[in-house]
C-alpha positions, 0 to 999 in steps of 0.5 A: 454512497456510504452503503456502496462504500461499506459493501466495498469495504466488506468485499475487500476484507473478504479478499484477505482470506489468502485463497487466492492471494490478494494481488495489489499492483500499486498505482499512483494516478487515475490512468495507472488505476484504470489500467490495473482495473482493466487488467482484471484486478479485484482491488487497487492499492495506492503507493504513497511514494509513487503519488509523492514522486508524481506530484514533485515530492520525495518519499517519507511524509514530505507531501502535504497530507491534503495533496495525498488525500486529493490524489486518493480521492481522484483514484477512488472516484475513477474506478469501480473496484475497492481502493486502499490508500497508502497514507504513510504514518498518517502525517502526524505523531498523535492519535488525533492525527491518525484519526484525522487521516482515517476520516479523510481516507473514508471521505475520499471513498477508499476502503482500506488504509496502509499505516506504517510505524516509521517516524522519519527520525534517525535517533528514533526511527520507529514510533513508540510501540504503545503510541502506535497501538493508541494510533491504531485504536484511534483509527478503529474508533473513527471507522466505528463512528462513520460506520465504514469498516476500513481494512487497516494494514498495519506495517512495521519497517524493522526489516526495511530500515534494517533496525537493530542487529539482524538476529533481533529483527524477527522477534522485534517484528513479531512483537510489533505486528502482534500488538498491531493485530491485537489493537485492531489491524485487519492485516499486518505488513513487514516490507523488506522481508524476502527470505522464504523461511522467515516469511513462512515462520512469520505467517505461522506465528501471527495467525492473521492476514500478512502482506508481503512487499514483492519485487525481483528476488522475492518468492513467487506468488505460488511459493507465497501461497503455500506459506499462507501469505494473504496479500502481496503488494508491489509498492512503488515498484511499478511506478519506478519501473515506468520511470525506468522505461521513460529513461530508456526511451530518452536515452535511445532518442538521444543516442541512436535517434530511434524509438524502439523502446516505445514498442508495446505502448497502448495506442493513443485511442486506447488510453483516450477511451480508458480516460473517457469512461464515465 
């Protein structure tokens, strides 16, 4: 089992070459994971927000860590392709907490880990940079101990949370992501960044794989490829879009008494076959 997991981790790392861009349509449960796998994607990423919402929690490390790991475990066991787990800020503030989470992710069967620096504290919205570097190093140490080369995607939320004055955000983001890269991150991530010129500048300045969070209004995959972006993810977007469809189905049922919003849904038999796969 470990040999297979190591092979998956190595394969997942190679997918970050940028040629082609690694596309990750994030999932939140087994059925969404199997649908994405069936669609031909080479890897699967979980969305921490989507998992939390589906299990009845708000986003922002409110879900108990054991429940998040249990969800990742179910997903990793249900698909054949590599899985990378979004585990927020590792459910703690210390290097030891980061190490515990990395070990749990490896034991779940996943081969990648998303790790953010948002501290969920309005007074200090981001973890201290030196502490975050220590936490990344603790994750890398666990990977070496267990001999599973997790692909670590280290994230800063400066643009997403709009921290600092707009003119200071680029340099602050660059400084953090450079530090994360140098501490052992395989890929770095700046959600909330959508301006094409700034994305291109960041990729050029970092000279390592960069993950961009995309949605309506983001540059196209073709444009991002020209900029040198290595990885694109959709975060909780697919889950929220699914909830939007459910809301429209409910509104149509309540108002017009019709069912057109359900057109295009996979059949019961198709989903049943998908879930019956061993």
